[in-house]
C-alpha positions, -999 to 999 in steps of 0.1 A, spaced: -601 -182 448 -624 -176 477 -647 -154 456 -652 -183 431 -664 -208 457 -701 -214 453 -701 -199 418 -677 -223 400 -683 -260 407 -649 -268 421 -640 -305 424 -622 -316 456 -592 -328 435 -588 -294 419 -588 -277 453 -563 -302 467 -541 -298 436 -539 -260 440 -530 -265 477 -502 -289 467 -490 -264 441 -488 -237 468 -468 -259 491 -445 -269 462 -438 -233 454 -430 -226 491 -405 -255 490 -391 -244 457 -384 -208 469 -370 -222 502 -398 -208 524 -407 -243 537 -383 -271 543 -391 -303 523 -390 -325 554 -411 -301 576 -446 -309 587 -473 -298 563 -500 -294 590 -479 -268 608 -483 -244 578 -520 -241 586 -519 -237 624 -521 -202 640 -488 -185 647 -494 -182 684 -497 -220 685 -465 -226 666 -478 -225 630 -474 -204 599 -510 -192 594 -513 -202 557 -549 -205 546 -557 -240 536 -577 -238 504 -598 -268 511 -608 -255 545 -616 -221 530 -638 -238 504 -657 -257 531 -662 -225 552 -674 -205 522 -699 -232 511 -713 -235 545 -716 -197 549 -734 -194 515 -758 -222 524 -766 -206 557 -772 -173 540 -795 -189 514 -815 -208 542 -820 -177 564 -826 -149 539 -845 -165 511 -879 -152 523 -868 -117 529 -848 -109 497 -862 -113 462 -828 -121 446 -819 -146 472 -852 -164 466 -843 -166 429 -809 -181 437 -826 -205 461 -851 -216 434 -822 -220 409 -804 -242 435 -834 -265 438 -832 -272 400 -796 -283 401 -785 -319 405 -774 -329 441 -738 -329 431 -739 -291 423 -762 -279 450 -746 -257 475 -770 -266 503 -764 -304 496 -726 -299 496 -728 -278 528 -748 -306 545 -721 -332 536 -693 -309 549 -711 -303 581 -717 -340 587 -680 -347 581 -671 -321 606 -696 -334 632 -687 -370 627 -653 -370 645 -668 -350 674 -700 -371 676 -719 -344 695 -756 -339 689 -755 -302 697 -727 -297 672 -750 -293 642 -767 -262 657 -735 -243 664 -715 -261 638 -722 -237 610 -712 -207 631 -679 -222 644 -668 -241 613 -636 -221 609 -627 -226 645 -635 -263 644 -613 -268 613 -584 -249 630 -588 -271 661 -588 -303 639 -555 -292 622 -539 -283 656 -548 -316 671 -535 -334 641 -502 -316 643 -498 -320 680 -505 -357 679 -477 -363 655 -445 -378 669 -417 -353 669 -381 -362 664 -354 -359 691 
């Protein structure tokens, strides 16, 4: 699926549906308990998780990486400049750069740091991982 991000216009609901389908199959084949925490699936194994790739997070990382590539290399490479000009003719809903900006703002908003936008693109994957880890740790455990 990762290869199609940025080429096919995926809707958020389609991405979430495929993520749910993956979790459903894990439960069906008894690889994940029905009552177990979902966020734990996506946390690193060293931190107590299962290291499953969250499709929505992979989508966000790929879109931001593509937008960064288009913004930095469009003057140097002829083909990248063609893609960049094609992107400018697309409506805002389908533009990769527009979508990447929205995703970056959503990631920065919970942190509310002004410096976060500069290094936010480079550390998107780490920031998403930390968000999931905090979400999982803050949940009340039984017992």
